[in-house]
N, C-alpha and C positions, 0 to 999 in steps of 0.2 A: 503494500500500499504507499502510496506517496504520503511525504509529511510536508507542512508548511509551516515556515515560523508563525507564531502566532501575532494575534494584532497587537498593536503599538496601543497601552494603555490611554486613553482621552480621561485629561479634566472631571470631575463628577460638578461642573455646572451648572445650576438653574437657568434651564431654558427658557422660562419667564422674564428672567432681565436681562437677558442680551439685549442690546440697541444696537440699532445701525443709522450710522451718520452719512452725511455724500456732502463732497467737497465740490469747488471749482478750483483748478489747477490753472497754471498757464503758463508758457517756458517748456514745456513736452515738445518732443521733434520727432520721435518716433519710439520702437516700441522697446527701445535699450532702458532709454525715460523712464516709461514706467516700470520696467522691472525694478530699476533701482528703486525708485520708491514703496514699490508693492513690496520689496527686503528692508528697508527701513522701515516700515509698517508692522511687516511680521518679527523683526525682534525688537517688538514695543511688547509689556506682558499683559496677558486680558484679550487680545489682536485673534480675533476667529476666523476671520475672512476680512483679504483688502483686495478689490479691483481695479486697476486701473485703466480706463479707456483713453485712449490718445487721440480720437479724431472729437468726440465728445467732450474733450478738457474735462474727466471729471474723474473724482475716484469717489470709491463708495466700500463703507467702511464694516464690520461685523465686531461688533466687542463687546467687551464686559465692564460695566462702569467701577465695577469694584475692584478693579487694578488700573483702571487707565480712564484718563477724563477726555470731553473732545477738544481742548484746547494743546493737550500734552499730545495727540494724533496729527492737529494741525502744524505744529511744532516741527513733529519728524519729517512733512513735507518739508517745508522750508526750510530744515536743516540736510535738505536731500539736494535743496539745490531750486527749488522753483514755489513761484505765489501759489499761497491756496487762501481761499475764504469758505467761511460755511455757507452751504445751500441751504436754507431757513426751513423753507416749505417747496420743494424744487414740482414746478405744475405736472409733473407725468407720474408724480406718488399721490395726488390727488384723481386721476384719473384711472378705470379699469375699462375693460372690455369684458362685454356680457352679448355671450350667443345663442339666439332664439332657434329652435326649428316653428317655423309657421307652417299650419298646415290650410288647405283651401282656396288656396290665392289661384285663381284662372288665367289671368291674363294682367299685363304691364299697371293697368290702372290699379288693381289691388296691392302692386308692390309701393304702388307711390302714393296709395292713400295711407299705408301704413307710416308709410315712411314722413309724411307729414304728419300724423298725428307722432311721432313718437320725438320728430325734432321740436314740435312747440313744445316737449316737455322742458321743466327748469332741470338744470343738471345735465342734456344730453350734448356733448358737444358734435358728434356726427351718427350719423343713423342709416345702414346699408342695407336693404333687403335685395336678395337675390333669389329670382322666381321661378330661377331652372333649379336651383343648390333648396329652396323651400327652407331657406336660411338668413336671419338677420345679425346685425351686426351690430351692434350700439358702443360706442365708444361714451362713455360719463363719468361723471364724479358719485361716487357712493355713498361722499355725506349726503349727500342733496336727495338722491333719488335710488331706490334699491330695485333690483332684477326684479324682481315680484311686482314693486308698481309697474315696470317695462312691460311684462308680461300681461299682464291686467292692462293697460293701452292699446295694446296689440288685439287682445278679447271686445274691447268695448269697440272696437273697430268691424269687428265682423271675425277674426280668425283665430284658431285654437295657436296659442304658443306655447311650448315646451321646451324646459331649460337645458342647454347643450355648458355650457360653462360659465362660470362668473370671476371674474379678476385672472389672477394669475395663480393657474391648475396647476404647478407644473410640482411644487409638492404641498398638494393640496389633496385627500384621496376623499370620496363621497364614499360612507355605507350604509348600504340600508339594513336596517335591526328586525330582525325578528323573534316574536316569547317575548318581546316585551312591553307591560302593561299597565306598571304601575311609576309614578312619578317617585318613587323610593328606587327601583330599579332607574330608572335614566339616572338621578343622580348618583346612582353607583356606579354605573359607566363611564358618565364625564367624569368624575374622581379620578377614575383609574387610568383612564386615557393621557389626564393632565399629568398624572405621578409618573408617568412613561419618560425618560430619559430624551431628548430631543421632541420630544413634543414641545408647539408655541402655540397653540391656541386649540380648542374644542366647539367646535358649533354644535348647539343640541334644536331638532328641529323636532319637537314628541308627536305633534297631528302627523308628521310624512314620515312618522316613524324611522329619520335621518340623520347622521351625525356629519360633522366634515370636522375632519384633523390635518392641521397646518402641521407640519413636519419638520426635522431638518434630517432628510436621506444619508447623510455620513452615520448615523446614531438609530435611525426606527425606520420602520417602513409599512403599508399597510399590512403585511402580514402578522407583525406584533402588533396591529390593533385588535385584528378579529382574534387573535388565541386568548389578549386579556379578555373582550369582550365574553368569550364562551367562557372563560373562565369565573369573571365574576358573577354570574346568575347560577342559581342551582344546576346541578345535574343534568346537560344534554337540552337545558330549558331556554337559554338565549342562546341566538344565531348572529351573524351577521356576512353579509355580502356584498363586493364592490358596487357599486352604484351607479348612474350615467359616468360616464367620461367626457371630453372634450375631445376625443379622438373617435369616438364611434361614430360610422357610418348610418344616415339615416336606412331604417329598415322600410325599403319600399308594399315588400311581398301585402301589408296589411291594405294600405289603400291600393293595391292593384285588388285584392281578394275584395274590396269595399264596392270601387266602382261594377267589377264581375257582377256583382250578385245583384245590384243595384238592377244593370243591364240586365239580367237573368229575369228577376221581378219584374222590370219592365216589357218585356216582349212578351211571357204572361199573358197580359191583359190585352197587348198590342195585336198581337198577331190576330187575337180574334174578331176586335176593334175592326183592322185592316180586312178582314175577312167577310166581314158584316156589310162591310162600305164601299170595300172597291171590288168585293169580287161576287158574293152571293147575289147581289142585287141584281146586276146579270145570269145570275143560274136559272133555270126553269126547275119549278117546284119547287127548290127552296126560298126566289124570292116571293111568292105568294103567302106563305108563312113568315116571312121578317116582315111584309107591308099591309098585314094585317091591321085594322084599327084596332084599338083599345080605346081611346077616349077623345071621341071628335076624331082629328085628321093624327092624331099621336099614334104611330103605329108600333109594333111589339119590335122592331130594328133599333127606332129609333131611344129608346128605353135599354134595350141592352148595351148600346154603344155608349149611351150614359153612363151607365154602372159602372161600365168596365175601364174607360176613360178617366172617371174620377181618381183611383187611389194612385194613376199614374201624375196625373195634374197636380193632386194635393200631398202624397206617402212619396213615392218614391222622385215627385219634382220639387218636397217639400223644398231641397237647400239652393235653389235657385231664388228661389222665396226670399230667401235667409240670404244669401250676397246680396239680393239685387236692394233689399233693404240695408243693410248693413252700410252700402256704398253711397246711396240715394242720401242715411241719414247723413254724411260727411261730407254729402256734395261733391261728391263723384260719382262718375256711371261707367259700370265693364259690362262684358260677356254676359253677366248675370240678368240685368237688366235687360239687355237685349232679348234673351231668352224668356223672361219672364212676360213680358210684354208681346210676345210673337206668340205663345203659347196662349196667353189673356185672351188676347185677342181673338182665337179661334175657336176658345172652347165655351167662351161664354158668349160668344155669337151662338154655337152650337147650343147654350142652353136656350138663350133665347127662342131658336127658333123650336124648339122640343116647348116650350113655354105657349108658345101662339097655339103651335099645332092642335094643343089638348082644351085649348080655349078658346077652339076658332072650326066653326065650320067648314070653311074655304080655302083658310091657307096650306098654301104647300112648301116650305123651305127646305134647303139643305143643309146640315148642318155638317161642323165639318171635324167632330171628336177625333179621327183618324189623322186628323194632321198636327192638332196637342199632342197624341198621342205617341206619331211615330217620331214628331221632332225628339220628344223628351227621349225616346227609345237611341235614337240616331248620335243624337250629343253623349249621350252617357256609354254609349259605343267607340265616340270615337276622344272622348276622356280615358276612356279604360287601356285604349291605344296609345294614345300621348304617353300615359303614367309609365304603361310598361317599357316606350320605349326611350320615356326620362333614366326610367332607371338603368337602363345600357350604358348613358351618359358618361356615367359613375362608375365604370367597371373599371377602369386603370385606376383609382382609389384601395375599392373593394383587392385585385391582385395585389396589391402591394401590401395592404395589410394581413392579405389571406397568406402572406409569407412567413411570418411570426407563428409559430408554434403553439398550439396550445397547452399544450403542458410542458413542464421541463422535472431535472431528476436532483435534487437536493442533497446537499454533501455535508452533513454534520464533522466538523475537524473538532477535536478537542484541545486543553490545553498546549498540549505538545506539538502539534498539527498534525495530527496523524485521523485519517478517515473511519471515522467510527460507524457512520451510518450513513444510507441514503433513504431520500421518499422521494415522490411523485407529487408537485404541487401546479400548480395554477401557473403562467406566465406568468403573467396580471401579477403576482403575489412576490415574482423576484426583488429582492430589497441589495440595492448597492452593498459591494463586499459580497454580497453572497458567493461562494464556490458551485457551482451545475456542471453535472457529467454531460458531453457530448457524444452518442453513441455512432456510429459508422452509417451513413444513410440517412443522417435526422438532423432538422436544424439547431443553429448558434440561437438560444433563445433572448438574447441581449446583448450589447453590445459589451465588449470585456476587455480583458486578459490571461491570452495561456498559462494556467502555473503545472501543470504536466501533460505529457504527452507529447505526441508529433500524429500531422497527418496531413491532409490536402484541404482547401477550403476552395470549395466553387464558389467565388464575390459575384460571379457575371451578372447575376439581377440587379444588386446593386451598382456596381463598378463598369458591367459592361467589359470586362476583359475575359475574353474564354477558357483561358486557361486557369484551370485551379493552382492556386496557390501554397505553397508548402508551408506549415507556423511549427511552431515550437515553443519551448519557452520562451516567455516574455514577448511571442508576438502578439498584435491586438486581432481582436474576431469584430462583426459585424453581425448584429444581430439579423435575422433570416438569411443567414448565405447558410451554403450545404454542404455539413462534412462527407468528408469521402471516405476514406480508410484506415481511419485508426480510432482511436477514442481522447479526446480529452477536456482537462479539467479547467475551468475557464473561471477566472473572476470575476465576475458583473461589476463593472465600471458605470456603466448609462445604463437607467430602468425606465418603463414606461415612455414618457414624453419627451424624455433626454435623448435616446438613442436614434441612431443616424435615418433610420427608416420611419419611426414617429415626425421626426422634423422635415421628410422627402412629404409625408402624407397631408401634413400640415402646411406644408410650403403648397402642394397642388391644391387642398381643399381653400386656400386665399386667395390662389389665384382666381380658383372659380366661382368666389366670392368679391371680387373685384368687378367692377362694372365697364368693359372698354368704352373710349370716346362716342366710336360710332354709335353705343347703343342709346344715345340720347336724342338722334333722328326718331329713333321706334320712340319711347319715352314722349319727346314732344308730340306727334302724331297721334298715340294712344290717348290722349290728354284731352283732347279736341273730337278725337275717333267715333265716340257713342252718341257726344251729341249730335254730331251732323248725321252720321244714321238713321235716326230716331226722326230727324227733320224731313231726309230723303224719303224715310217710308210716310211720313204723314203726307208730303208731298206728290208721292203716287197714290199711294189713295185716294186723296181730295182730285188728282187732276182723270185720272178712268173714272172717277165717278161720275165728277162735272162732266167729262166727254163721254159719259153712257146718256145720263142725262139729258144732255143737250142734241145727244142722236147725233152726236159726231164722228162715228164709226156705226157700223151695220150692225142690226138686231143679231146677223146670223153670226157675228165673232162670238156673244156669250153663249155657253156652252149650254147643253138642253138644262140642266140643272141645278142654274145658277141664277140669279138675275143680275141688274149693274153693279149694287151694292156690294153682292158676293166676289165679283170678279176682280173689284177693287179691290178687294179685302186681302185675297187670293196673293194680290198682285204685293200690297201692302208687306203683308207678313211674310214673303219670301225676301225682298230687302231687308227686312227684322234680324232674319235668321241666316243669310248669307255673308252679311258682312259681320267679323267678329275681329279683335286686335289679338288675339292670342298668339296666332301665326307670326307678328309681328313683336311682341316682344317676346318668344322663344329662340328670333331669327339669328340672334347674337351669342346670350347667355349658352346655349346648346353648344354651339362650336365653339366657343370659347372654353367649354368644359370638356369637349371631348379629344380638343385638340392641346392643350394642360397635361390631360393624362397619357393621350398618346406621347406627347413630351418624355412625361417623365420616364414613361418604358421605354425610350432611345437615349435619354440619360442626359434630358435636358429640362430643366427645371424652367418655367417663362411666371416670372411673379403676376402672372392677371394678363386682363385682356391689352392695359393700356400699351402693356409692353409688345406685346404682338401686333398692335395695330402702330406702333411705330419701327417696328422692329422690318414688314413688310415693306415693297418696293413697288410702288405702283405709279410708273412713270404718265401711266397715261390720263390720271387723276390729281392735279395739282391741288386739290383740296384738300387731299390727304398728307399724314408725313410722310416722310420714305425714306430710309438710308440708303445716303448717296456717297458715306465715308465713312473707313474704318478704323479706328488707331487701335496697331498692336504695343503693347509691352514686347521687350527683348525676351530677358533672362524671366525662363518659366511660362513662357504663354508661346515664344515663337522655338525658344530650345529647349533641352526637357527638362532644364531647371536642377543639371544632376551636376554642378560643375567640381571639375577637380583638377588640384593643381598638377602641372607638366612638366615644368620647368621654371629654373628660381638662375637669377645673375645676380651676385654679388660685388657692389664696386668700393666695401671697408675691407678690412683684415676683422672678417668675425665668421667664428667656426656656424656653421649650417645649421648647428642643430640647440646652440643658444639665439641663432638670430630666429628662428621657429619660436623657439619657446617666449620670446621678447612678444612677437608678433601674434602667437597663438593664445597668449597670455588674457591681452587686451578684448582679442576678437569673440572670444566665450561670452563675453557679453553681447554680443550683437548677433540679432537672428538673421541678418544679410548671408543668403545663400554661398558667398563667395567666401562671406566669415566662418561658416560654417564646414567648405575647403579646404582653407586655412588648417581650421582648429584640426579638421579628419588627418590633414598628410601630416602635420605635427606629432599626430597621434601612434602614428603607425611608420614613425622615421627610425624608430629602434625597439624594437624589440627585449633586448636586453637591459634598455632603462627608460623605464614608463615615463612619458609625458609628468613634468611635475610644477601644475601651474603657479606662476610667481603670484605676489600680491600688486590688484592693479587701484592707482589713484586717479582721482580728475578726470576717469572719464568721461568723454562726453562726445555721442553721434552725432556728424552732422551727414542732414539728408541731402543724400545726391552727390554725394562727394568722400565721404571714410568716415574716420574716424581720430580720437586724439586722446592719449593716456598719459600717464607717467607709470614705466614699469621697471621696476628695480634700479630705480633712481633715473633711470633715462627717461626724456621725454620723445615721445612717440609718435610719428604722425602716419596712419595708412588709407591711400586712398589713391583716387585721380590726379589727375597731372595741376590742376583746379586747386588742389588741397595745395599741392604743393608751392605752387607758385602764390596762394592769397597768405602764406604762411613764410616766402621768401627762399622757398628752398631751390636750390639753382640745378637746371640738369646739365648733366658733363655731356660731350658728344657720344661716347660710348653708349650712356643711356640712353638719348635722342633716337641712338640707331638701333638700340635695342628693341626700342617704341615701336619702332618703325616695321621691323619684322614680328613681333607679336603680334598686331594690327592687321598682318597682308594675311597671317593664319585663323584669325578671325575669331582670335584668344582674347581674353581681357587681361590687360597688366596692370596690377595691382604693386603700386609704389609704396617704401618706406622707407621715412627717414628716420633718424636716434640723432635727437640733440641738435634736429637742424639743418643734417647731412646726410643727403640721399646714398644708402647704404644697399638696396637691394631689389629689383624691380621679381615681380612673384606674379607668372602666366599661368592663367585659368582660361581652360581647356568648359566649355558648356555645349555641346553639339546640338544640331540644329535637331529639331523633331521631323523626321522621315518623311509627314504628310505635308508638310509646311510649303515648298515650291507648288507643288497641286493644288495647295488649300486656294491662296494668293491667287493662282491662274484661273479659278474656278471663277471668285473674285471679279475679276476682270473682264469676265466673258458673262458677269451679271450687270458689269457698266458702275462697279462700285469702288470707289478709288481707294489705296490704300495707304498705310504711313506709319512710322516705326517711331514712336518718342521712349525714349530711354536715360539711364542716367548714367551707361554705362559710356566710354572714351568714342569718337567719332569714328574713330581708324575701326575699330570694331564691330562699330554698327556697322558701316559702311560694308565691310565684307560680309556680313550679317544679311544683309539688305540685298546684294550681290547675289548669294548664295537661294535664296527665294523667292525672288525674280521683285522686287522693291525698286523704284530706281532713286540714284542716292539723293535728288533735290528731295524726297520727301522724305528723308531720315532726319530725326533732330535729336541730339546726341547729349548725354551731358546735363539733362536738364532734371531739376529735382521735384518733386509731391506739384511744389504752387509750379512751377513751369509746366507739369504735364496738365493742370486740371484749366490754366490760362490757354495752352496750346486748343485743348477740345473748343474753348470758349469762342478764339480767334476763326478758329471752320467754321462754329455755328454762326456769330457776327458776318459771314463771307453768305452765310443764306444755306448751308449745308445742314443733313441732321445724320448728326453724328454718334457712331458708336465708339464703346472705348471694349478693348479686349484685356485684361491682367489679371493679375494674381498676388498681387503682395501689397502690404500696409501702404505703400508710396502709391499705387495706382488708385486707392480707394476716394480721393479730392476726385480723379479723373473722372473714375465710374460713374460718381453722384453729378457732375456737373456734365457729361455725353446724355444726349437724349437717349441711349442705351447702352445699360454698364453690363459686359458680360463678364461673369467670373467662371476662371479657371478651377475645375471645384478641389483638384488639390492646393488651392492656394489659402489664403488666411482666413481666419472668419469672418473679419471687417470686409474683407473685398468682399468677400460673399453675402453680405448682410448691405454692402454697399449695391450693389450690381441688380439686373432689371431683372437678369437670366443666368443661371449658374448650369455651368456643364461638368454636369456628377465626373465623366468617365477620362474628364482633361486631355480628351481629345479634340486637337484645333481642328480637326474636319465638323466639330459638333458644331462651330462657328455658321459654314452655310446651310445644313441641317435645321438649325434655329430662323434661320432666315425666309428659307425657301420651305419650312412648316407652315411659319408666318403667312407668307403670299398663301399657300392653299386654301389656308384658313380665312384669311378674309377675300377671297375668291368664292367662298364656299359662303361667308355670311352676304355677299354679292347676289348669291345665285337664292338665296332661302328669302331675300329679300324680293327677288324676281317672284320666289312662288308665291310669297306671302298677298307682295301688295296686286299680281294678274288675279290672283283669286278676286280678289276687293274691285280694282279695273275693270278688270270681265265679269264678273260675277255681279254686281250691284245692278247693270245696267240689264242683263240678260232676265234676273228676278222682275225689275222693274217693269218688263215688259217691250222692250227695246225691237225684242226678235218678232212678236206677236202681229203686229199688220203685216207683216213682209213675208212671214211663214206662218205664222199660226201656233210658233213654239211660247208655252207657258213653259217656267219654273213651277212646279209645285213645291210647297211649301218645306213637307216634306224631305224631297230632295234636294233644295236648297239647304235644308240643316245639316242634311248627311255631305255635300261639299265644302260647307262649316267647319267640320269637323277636320275632314279631309286635308283641310290647307294645314291645319297644326299637327297632325300624323307627319302627312309630308315633311314641314321645315325640319321638326326632329330626327325624320328618318335622312333626308338630306344629310345634316349634322353628321349623323353615325358613320355617316359612308367616309369621313375622316379619322375613321379605326380602321381602316388600311391604305393608311399614309405606307410610301414607303420613299424613302430621300434617294435623291439623285443618283440613277447607273452612275455615270461616272464619279460620283461617292461612292459609291459601292465600293470601282474600282482601287481607291486609296485606299478603304478601308482594309482590303484583301490581298 
């Protein structure tokens, strides 16, 4: 059995007394600065966590006030060489995000009315409601308005609201209690949980039998809470299970089944009505029986049609009344209003004819009970097909979430580090630092580190790499990947919402929630659509009725079973029901949902419709944005980002080992890829005498130039020519010639000066990515300009440009982060829409400044956060995939609008009787209703075709 070192003891600190404080920190220039601040803070007693963000110029510290105070923490930051000011009550701490699932929406008028109602509430900053995903995301101040109030507001508009997540859910878990029926039981559970080390807050909801626990994941987790709850009550009485979670996909099966059942019940009543009104009336034998008079002119057939159509109208179709009432109550109009008006007009006119027949000896009117019943049936069938198709648009998320196994084998380790037992638990109950066993052929349950065993893991579903990756002790593994041929013991480092897979799912869900700018077009149309349709319907009825009464058309045009009023009514109802804003509202979000999901499976994470719209290239439409210039970083983007020292030239009398000891000691404080290459070379320089890091003083990183420090009492400068010239270091002729040779070979020269004199030049090679030349060539074929902006020296940058096929005049070298962002802005001011592709922290300002920021997935977290598109696999050809997918998506959106508008532009005149005078063609209302339902289904099915997207064939050739 493998043995593990026991976990380090943790101080027994009362979690309830731990406090958090934030500072505004100025003067930071790179992550080395942030690292030095974090080190200074962590040396203080009582510091639990310290995180410093360079871009945001912010430091957040979690500390125990019994050991250290706020002023001491601030002074530590100042002593590290930076200015610090206490953030009393930052805005971001007073806002939180509430996510709701909203049921019952039919079109963008519904989502618009919900958004309007939410934005009126005091404390709500922003509210976005997505029709396709049936979700609402509200940024609000929890001190002013609660999630419960937000849900009430949604329900007050007339829709069902269900809480998905509230606030920061990362270190918060919702537990559903079972078997707890007394106030004393609830109190005991809360007391037991609060006493558990690592629990920071416990919220109890007795009426819902639910408890919400906030906790420190380093100390405890959901499994411990469930065990504590079950131990608190009488034997086998108290139970607890995980309740709602932020990452759960909406289960559409219930809604699909609901619409299917409604449709079936509707058909049971509608088919007899249709047969009685459209078939049996012309069938000899049966006709005589159903036309038999009961009271005056009232026939058996009329009574049967009335009785059978009433449940369809008022029970099965009740949802349309509710939706119409709620919409009108809030001053808006939606699809339900049109359906309610159309079916009510047909039904109540039919009731009028029945009552007239029963009280008259001569009246012979025609009823339209089959019209109202068939309308409702076809609309319900359309909704069923629409929900079924919409469920398929989120299959990408379902596939991603299904990668995580349901169960995991948890190992119990004793104090000596020996495995003593194992048991199977739910994957959701894995806690940080748990050790789990991963068998051959099973999936890794959480992100972690291999502690024992060796195997090969297939990571293609996450990284896109086809070949299995060898894993042994110390290697990292990703949750959801497949273990192939050996047993592994893995220590969980990231669980639940922290895992890479969960973050990918969250990113795709956020992308599907975001509205593309082009969707505003549909929202504007939908706002006025229903009132215009009602007006058109009224005008249609009025004109046909007036024309009939005035004898403007021959009496022979009127069917034998109708009069002028009834013919006009048929045209008016047909106009009402054929026109619907549903298809317009679904045109954009369904396409964005499918394409972002498809992009995720291709290794391209697109953060919403806005990024898609910017990234596409629509030269034929000057109204839309189009990327016509891509700015590439060099190191780690066009090159592999795996630099290595290939040559060293010394100009002073100094031993090579001493030289690299001095340089590498300073470079250990830097996160730059070149610095890491130097440190790795120094460590491998001598096997007999391992590298010993020397004490470094006055370290300073200079963005875009290099570093300066004092090592072993010597002043050290390590960087490019600009750093040397600004510090008065002259270059001898031999050094200048060496630099030229290095640049010709497309290598990077790192100059080293000790005590003001040039001591050596380190030559570092970073090979070009093999696909880079072909990708640049494809971008040129797509009429996209390519530019290199790098902090490296000009000679190396030009050599790389020549190798990949970028013109020398399109190379900007020795650029610091500020200069990169400024260059992007210059291109934008020249009228270009710019995409920036980068991977480093120094690229993040340019990624934010660009119209579309594209981050290489292997890059830094800050670069990925700043970008609009993330290339998970770090493959450069995915830049082309992202642009091509954007083109295909917006081509599909335009086609969707053509379908949606086409149905209305062509359908409304036909329904209004435009073809009746010439061809005697009339669109019955029930067929108009079927056409309206078909429009929504056709749009969703059109979007679903994006599931079959394939990258360009030329790109496939590059990949393989």
